[in-house]
N, C-alpha and C positions, 0 to 999 in steps of 0.2 A: 516596844516592838508591835504590840497590838494596836497602839495608836497610829503608828506608821502604816500598818496594813489597812486599817479602817480609812485613813486619809487617802491611801492609794485607791481603794475601792470607790470612794466618793469622787475622786478626780476622774477615774475611768467612766463612772456612770454619767458624769457631767458632760462627757464627750459623745455619749451614745446618741445617735439620731433617732428620734421618735419614729415609730412605724407610720406609714401613710394612712390617712383616714378613708381612702377609697380603695376599691378593688385593684389588685395588682395583676397585670397581665404581662405577657412576654415582651410586649413593646414598651412597657412602662414599669420596669422592675423597681424603680426608685421614685415613682410618683412624679415623673418629669412634667407632662402636661398634655396628655393625649385624650383626656376625658372632656366631652362636650359639657359646657356650662349651661344647663337647661334654664330657660326663662330669663337669661341675661343678654342684654344687647352689648354691642361693642362700644367701648369708651372712646374718648377722643384720642387717647394715647395708643390705641390699637389700630392696626391696618390689616387688610386682608388681600391676599394674592391668590388668583385663580390659575391653577396649572392643569395640565391634562391628566394628572394623577390625583387631583383633589384640590381643596382649598386650604390655605395656610393663614394663620393669624399671627402677626408679629406685633412688635411694640415700637413706639417712637421714643428715642432717647435724645436729650439735648446735651450737646457738648459745649460748654461755655468757654468764653475767653480765648478764642482761637484767632491767630493773626492771618487767617485765610478763610476762604469759602470753598465749596466744592468746585467752583468754576473759576476762581480768581485767587492768585497769589502775587502780591506786589513784587516779590523777589524774582519771579519768573516772567514778568511782563516787560516788554520792550515798548516804550512809548513812541508814537510817531516822530516826535521831535524831542530830543533829550533836554532841550531848553524849556519845554512846556511840561508842567507837572501832569500827573495822571488825572484824566478828566473825571474818573469815577473812583476816587480813593476809598479804601476800606477804612472803617473805624478801627481803632486800636484793638477792640475786643468784639468778636463776633460769636454768635450762638449758631451752631450748625446742627441741623436735625439729621439723625441717623436712624434708619429702620433696621431692627434686628430680628432675625429668625433663628432661634437657638434650638438645637436638638432635632434638626430635620433629617429623617431617615432617607438614605439614598440607595439602600439595598435591603433585601429581606434579612431578618436577624439570623446570624450563623449559629443556630442552635439545633439540637436534635439531629435530624437527618442531614442538615446543612452544615454541621460542624466539620471543620477541617476540609472544607470544599470551597470551590470558587464561589464568589458572591453571586447571589441570584437577583436578577433585575426586579426592581420594585414596580408593581403594576398599579397599585393604588395606595394612598396614604392610609395608615392603620387607624382603627377606631372610627368613631362617628365624625362626620364632617361638620365643621372645619377642624383641621388639626391645629391645636394650640401650641405654638412654638415660643414659649416664654422662658423656659428653664434650661440651663446647661445640661447636656446629656451625661450619662456615665462614661467614664474613660475605659479604654480597652484593658482587658485583664493583664496585670503586670505586678511585679513585686515593687511596691511603692517605697519600700524601705531601702532600696538600692539606688534611688535617684540621686544624682549629685546635687548637694545643697549644703549651704553653710549651717542651716538650722536643722540639725539632725534629729532634734527632739520634737519638732513641730509636726503635728499630724497632717497627713495629706488631705486637702479639703474636698476631694471628689470621690465618689463611689466608683468601683471598678466592676466590670461585667464583660462577659463574652458578647453580649448584645450591645454593640458599641458603634455600629456603622452609621454615624450621624455627621451632619454638617452644621456649622455655625456660620450664618450668612449676615453680612453687614453691608448696607448699601445707602448711599446718600440720596437716591432718587428712585421712585417707583413709577413716575409718569414719564413715558417715553413714546416715541413713534417707532414704526417698524423699520425705519431706515437706520443703517449702521452709523451714520454721522452723529446721531443723537444718543446712541448707546454708549455706555461707559466701558472702559477697559476693565478687565477682571483679573484678579490675582487668586490663584488656588494655592493655598499654603499647606505644605506638609511639615509637621513638627519634627523636631529631633528627638534624641534619646537613645541613639545607637541601636535602634530597632528593638529595644528592650523596655523602655519607659517613655513617658511623655504623653501629651494630650493636646488637642485643639483648644481645650478650655483655658490653657495657660496663656493664651495669646489673644485677648479680646481685640477685635479689629475696629473699634469705634473711631478712633482718631485717624487711623490709616484710611478708612473709608471716607472720612471728611475731606480728603485730598482729591475727591472726585473719582474714586476707584471702588468697584464692588469687590469685597473681600470674602473669600470662602475658605474657612478653616476645616480641615478634614481629619477625622479619626480613622485609623486603620489598624488592623490586627497586628500584634507585636509578639516577639519572642517565639515560643513553639507554636502558638495559635496562628501566627502569620507566616512562619518560615520553616516549620518542621517538614522534612522531606526525606525520601528514600533514594534520592538521586535520579528519580524518574519524573514523570509528568506531574506528580504530586508536589505541592510546596509553592512558595512564592505567593501565598494568598494575600499577604499584605500589599504586594505590588498590584495584584488583581483588584483589591479593594480600592486602591488609588485610581486605577484606570476606570473602575465603575463610577467613582466620584467624578472623574473628568467627563465621562459620558453623560452623567446626570447634569453636570454644568452645561454641557453643550446643548442638551435638550431643553433645559428649563431656565437658564440664567436670564433670558429675555424678560421673564416675568418679574425680575428684580432690577431691571434697568441695565443689565450687563450685555456686552457684545460677545456672543459665542465665538466669533472669529478673531477676537483680540484677547485671548487667554494667555496669561503668563504664569508658568509654574515657578513658585518660590519655595525653596527647600532649605532647611537648616539642619546641619549635622547629618543624621541618617536620612532626613528628608531631602537633603542635597544629593545624597547617593541615589535616592529614588528618582529625583528629577533627572539626573544623568542617565539612569537606566531607561527611563521613559523616552529620553531624547534619542537613545540608540535602538530601542525596541521597535520592530516593524509594526507592532500592535498599537503603539501609543505615539509614534513620532509626529503624526499629523494633528494631535490634539492640542498643541500649544504653539503660539507664535514666538515665544521667547522664553528664556530660562534664567533664573537668578539662583545661584548656588552659594550658600553660606557655610563656611568652615568645614567642608568636606567635599568629597568627590566620589567618582565611581570606585568601588572597592573590590576586594578579593572575594571570590565565591567561597562559601564555607564547606567544610567536610560534613555535609548534612547527614549522610547515611550513618556514619559512625556515631554521631551525636544523637540521632534518633534511637539507635539501638541502645546506647548508654542510658538515655532517658527511660526507655522501656524497662531496662533492668532495675533502675532505681524505683520504678513504680510496680515492680513485681511481674512484669510482662516478659517472662523468660520462655521464648518459643524459638524453635529452630528455623522458622520461615519468617522473613522480614514483614510480609504482609500481615501475618498473624500478630506480630508485635504492634504494628500500626493499629489493627482492629482492637487490640487490648488497651492501648493508650486512649482510644476514643471512649472507653468505658470509665475512665478516671475523671474525678471531679476537677473543677477549675482550681480550687485551692490546692489540691494534691499536685497538679502540674506546676502551678506557680511556685510552690514550695520546693519541688524537685529541682527546678532550674535556678533557684536562688543561690548566689555565691555565699550567702551567710548560713546556708544549711550545713549541718554536721551529721554525717559526711556530705560533701558536695560533689557534684559531677565534675570530674577533671576536664579542664578546657585545654585542648591540644591544637596547636597550629592555627590558632585564630584568637582574636580578642574576646569574642563572645561565642556562645554555643550555636545560636540560630541566626543566620544572616541570609540575604538573598543568594540564590544558587543559579548556576548555568543549567537551565532545563531544556534548552533548545526551542523554547516557545516564547516565554517572557524575555529571556536573554539568550540569544543564539550562540554566543561565544563570550570569552572573557572580554570585558569592556575595553581594556587597554589594547587588546588585539583588534577589536572593532575600530577603534580610533586610529590605530596605526595602519589600517588597511582600507581606509576610505578611498574609493575610486576617484580619480581626478575628474572623470566625466560626470560624477554625481556627488559633488561636495556638500557638506553640511551648510545650510543657509540660516539656521536658527540663531539669532543673536544670543550671546552668552555673557552674563555678568557674574563674576565670582569674587570671593574675598574671605578674609579671616580677621580675627581679633589678635592683637599683639600677644596677649597672654591666654590664648585658648586652652593651653595645657593645664590650667588649674582644674579643669573638669576631672582629670584622672585623680588629682589629690582629693577632690570632694567626694569621689566615689568610695574612698577608703573610710568607712564609718569608724573603724577602730582608731584611726589616726585622729579623727575629729573628736571622739569621745574622751580620749586620754590627753591630747595635746592641743586641742582646738586648731588642728592643721598647721601648727607652728613648728614642730620638731621634725624637720626633714634632715636626717643625718646622711653622711656619706655611705654608711652601711645600708641604710634604707634604699638609697638610690642604686647601689650596686645590686641589691637583691631584686629590685624592680627590673634592672637591665637584664639580669640573668633570666628572669621569668619572661621578659620580652623576647629574648633570643630563642627560648624554647617554644613559645607560642607562635613565633613567626618562622618556625621550621628552619632555623639556621643549624642544620645537622653537620655541615662541613665547616671545620675551623671555628666551632662555636666559642672556644676559649679566646681565640683571636678577635672574634666579633665583639665579645663582651669587653675585652681589654681596650679595643679601639673606641667603642662608645663611651666607656668610662673615662678614658684619657681625654677624649674630645670635649666632654662636658664637666670635667672636674674644675673647680675654682682653685687654680694653682697658687695664687697669692696667699691663700689661707684655707687649706682643705678642711679645716675644722670649723669654719665660719658657717653657722647654721643658716643665717639669713641668706647669704650668697649661695649656699648649696641649694636652698629652696628655689631661688631665682634661676639657677642653672638647670635645676630639675624641671621647672616649668618650661624653660626653653627647649629642653630635650623632648618633652612630650609634645610641645607645640610644633617642633620641627618634624618629628616623625609622623604624627597623625594629621597635621594640617598644612604646614608650609610645603613640605616635600610633595604630597599628592596634589595639592591645589596648584602649585607651580607646574607640575607635570601635566595636569589636566588643562590648564590655561594654554600651555604650549601646544598640546595635541589638538585642542579645539581650534586654535588659531591656524595651525598647520593644515587642518582638515577643511578649512574654508569658512568657519564661523567668525563673525565679527565678535571679538572677545575683549572684555574689559576686566581689570583686576584692581581691587582696593585692599588696603590694610588699615583697619580701624585702630587708631592709637588713642582715642578719646578715653580719658581716665576720670571717672566720676570722683574718686577719692582725691586725686591730685587737684582737681578744680576746687574742692572744698578746702584743702590745705592752703591753696593760693589765696582764697578769699577769707581765710581765718574762721571758717565754719566748722563746727564739730563734725567729724566723720560719721557717716551712716553705718549701722551694723551690717547692712547689706553689701557695703563697699569698703572692706578693710583696705588699708594702703597696699598690702602685698598682692592683692588680686589684680591690680592694674586694669588693663582693658580686658575684662573678664569674658568668659566663653559666650555669654548671652548678651553682652553689653550693646552690640549693634542691633539686636532685636528690640531692646528697650528703646533705642532711638527710632528704629523703623516703625514700630507700632505706636509711637508717640506717648509712651507712658508718662513723661514729664507733663503732658497736657491733660492726662486722663483724670476725670473725677475720682476721688478716693474710693467710692463705693463700687466702681467698675474695675478697679485693679485686682489682680490676683491677691489672695490673702497675704502672701509673704512680702508683697510690695506695698501694702496699704499704708504702712507707717513711714514710708520714705518721704522726706521733705526735699522736693525737687527745686533746684535753683534756676534762675533765669538763664544762666549759661547752659544748663542742661536742656532747656526748652529751645534755645537757639541752635544747639547742636542737633537736636532731634528734628527741627524744622529743616535744617540744611541737608541732613542725611536723607530724610524722606523725600526731599525735593529731587535729588538726582535719581532715586529709585523710581519716583513718579515719572520723571522724564524718560527713563528707560522703558517703563511699562507702556507709556503712551506713544513714544516715538522710536523705540529700539536704540536709543542713544542716551547715555547718562549725562552728557554735557548740559549745563544750564544755558538758558538763552543768552545770557550776557557773558558767558565764559565758555570757550571751546578748547581749553588747555588739556583736557583729559584725552590723551592719545590711546588708541586701541593697542592691546597686547599683540605683538607680532612674533613670529617664530625666531627671528634674529634680533629683536628689540623688545625685551620683556618689560614694558612699561607698566607701572602700577601707580595708583593714587594713594598717598598717605593722608588719611582723614584724621585730623587732630585739631578740632576747633578749640579756640581759646577766647576768652572774654575780649570783646572789642573787634574781633575779626569780622570781615565782610561776610554777609549771607549770600553773596552772589558768586563766590568762588568756593568750590567744594574742598579744595585741599592743595597739596604740593605734589607735583608729578615727579616720580623717581623711576629708577631703572634697576632691574636685577635684585629683587628682594632676597636677602640672605643667600646669595648664590653659592657661597662656600659651604654652607650647611646643606643646601640642596644637592650640591655635587657630592658631599660626603655620603648622603643617604642613597642617591641615585647611581653613583659611579663607584666610589671607593669601596663601600661595603659589598656590593655584588662582585667586584673584582677580588676582594679578599675571600669571599666564599669560594670562588672558582680557583683559588690558589691552592693546589693540591700538595699540601705538606702537613706534617704534624707540628703543632706549635704549642708553646708553653708560656704561661705568664712569667713575667720577669723575676718573680720571687723564687722560681725554680731553675735559675741559671746554672747551678752546679749540676743538676740532673741533666740539663741540656748539654753541658760540656762533656759529662761522662758518656752520654749517648753518642755524641759526635766521635769521641775517642773509640768507643766500642764499634761504631760503624766502620772507622778506618781500619782497626785491627781485623775485624771480621772480613772486610773486603780484601785486605792483604792475604790473610790465611786462605780465603776462598780462591783467589787467583793463583797463589803458590800451590795449593792442592790440585787445581786443575792442570797446571803445567806439569806437576809431578806425575799425575795420572796419565797425561798424554805421552810423556817420556817413557814411562814404564810400559805402556801398551805398545809403543813403537819398538822398544827393545825386545819385548816379548814376541812381537810379530816377526822381527828379523831372525831371532833365534829359532823359532818354530819353522820358518821358511827354510833356513839353512839345514836343519835336521832332516826335513822332508827331502831336500835335494840329495843329501848324503845317502839316505835310505834308498831313494830311487836309483842312484848310481850303483850302489852295492847290489841291488836286485838285478839290474841290467847286466852287471859284470858276472854275477853268478849264473844267470841264464845263458850267457855267452859261453862260459866254461862248460856247462852241462851239454850244450849243443855240440861243442867241439869234441868233447869226450865221446859222445855217442856216435859221432860220424867218423871217428878215427879207424884205420884198417885193423890194427891188433884187436880192437874190441869186436869187430865184425867176425874175424876168424874164430875167436873164442866162442862167440855166440853160435856159429854154425856147428862147431864141434860139439857143443853142449846139446843142441837140438838133435844131432845125429845119434848121440848116445841115448837120449831119451826116446827117440823113435824106435830104436832097436829094442828098448825095454818095453815098448808098447804103451808108454805114458802119454804120447802125443798122437792125436788122431786128426787127420785132415786139417792140420793147422798151416796156414799159408807161410811160405818161407820168404823171409826178407831177402830180396835180391841183392847180390853184391854190387857195389858201386862200380 
């Protein structure tokens, strides 16, 4: 036991990063490279860029063995005469020079008084001039233990901090003229991670930039640091960070050879949600000329107020006024806040009516209304004109499996049972606010995605579970988004990536890579591996988790083809290749999409197969059937409670019969009672009239009057009556 403990301590110590050897300031908490190197001249591998905010020093990086240059790609060129070969053929292997500027700040650090506030514009680069941009910056504060990954025991390679508003810039050319014709198109990339995790450092843009594109990767605040809100003007700081980065690009990208008037926003996952919001926001709409959205779309606003109050209670901020809770949260440390929102904490903050605690909200400024409402209410006189390219991976749903660390620790993500899937569906129905007919909703989803040939087959249950997650989180919203964008006037294209790294290895008889198990298929980030050219990337430039992957030639071909139609879209707002125009745009009544599934021997001049109506039955199930089932106002029971349902039906019938019979009986009784009472009153009235008549007749009869006069005469004689008027005789 002591030996194990000592071994554990030694392993932990071996992973501890040594403290920096120079002074640490707020701009360089982790020794990035903001310190001036006194007495040293720039080397041949270093380049300097002069901006209005200061000077930047970057590095030259050589990308070897590429089948293209920044200005020429044989697969995208149309020769003047097809019978005449290319006059300037490229050699089979080219070395392309890329200039990198890593960790470039685009706003003041959101620390101290600037914490939980809108980003402040950067007036001057920090530190002594020039600013040395050699090292990747810290990532934004997040719980790195919850990121979806196959390698759950591998440490995250980057430090995290609230001081994280940095850019990583990759460009193939710094020499340019002031004319737009010689400037390069620019991609601004927003990483994914569901607004909870992720970093620009995960996606080095060297190879993508070698295609003749300036690539800008953006860090933005995540989780509560970027999206905590009280439902008022506070919040959406992550979106404001992105807009500040777009402003920075517009002002300074000329210094890196880019064209500020040819900016394309590319987003993945939550970055795609951000791209959609900027496309709809009046504050950001004019900052890009096109949009590429991967694996997600505009989302539902979060219940920000309740989640902020719950976070405050977890941190000990129990105050009767919401603004006091906000001020109290500001006093808590970064680690305390990260730990509070972590789903692995015990106890954890319950997540209600949404997938995560903190997401973008409708604040009336960044987002004036629900995105779906905005798209459905586009004026015909003012349609959207921004070209829109969207798509997904065939097995995007494995992301939700990889988020479950417990599943990975005990079963290596292999044991997905029917009970596990049903519990996930129940949690899904609760978080998505299916308060009406929740039991019927759960039963419908479970029945639709059950593998009926053998409900106990773990392998097929897992595949059906992946399809469930892919359909609800990706296929359904992306199909809806593509339809609404095309209907609102945007030229829209959609693709489905079916390229399977593991299947290609099986077909060629190559041992599978640990990163691509056979069950992952076209994984959640597979198209980004193709887009950023990871199969062509030198090993030392790849993210650490990908450094050991052995890429095949078929992977390189697929990457070249995939990045080619993205390059065409960025340059010309149309993804069709020069020698192929088969990719039809998505239309409101013709839902075309491109199935990308490159195989060995396929031509590099055709991007894929054009198809129509991707998984339309599943889309209809989520978009039409479930909402109709929610609105069906009745009490439902699962089939195993059929006897209870029959008893309830019988009880309802007997109760209705008794109720109707009782009402009829009461009506008859009241009617009879009314008739009896009316008749008695008539008899009483008749008797009273008859008695009055008799009395009147008796008093007016002659014998009665004579007796009365005799009586009064006697009384008068006795002196008993004085001056009393005498009743005259009739």
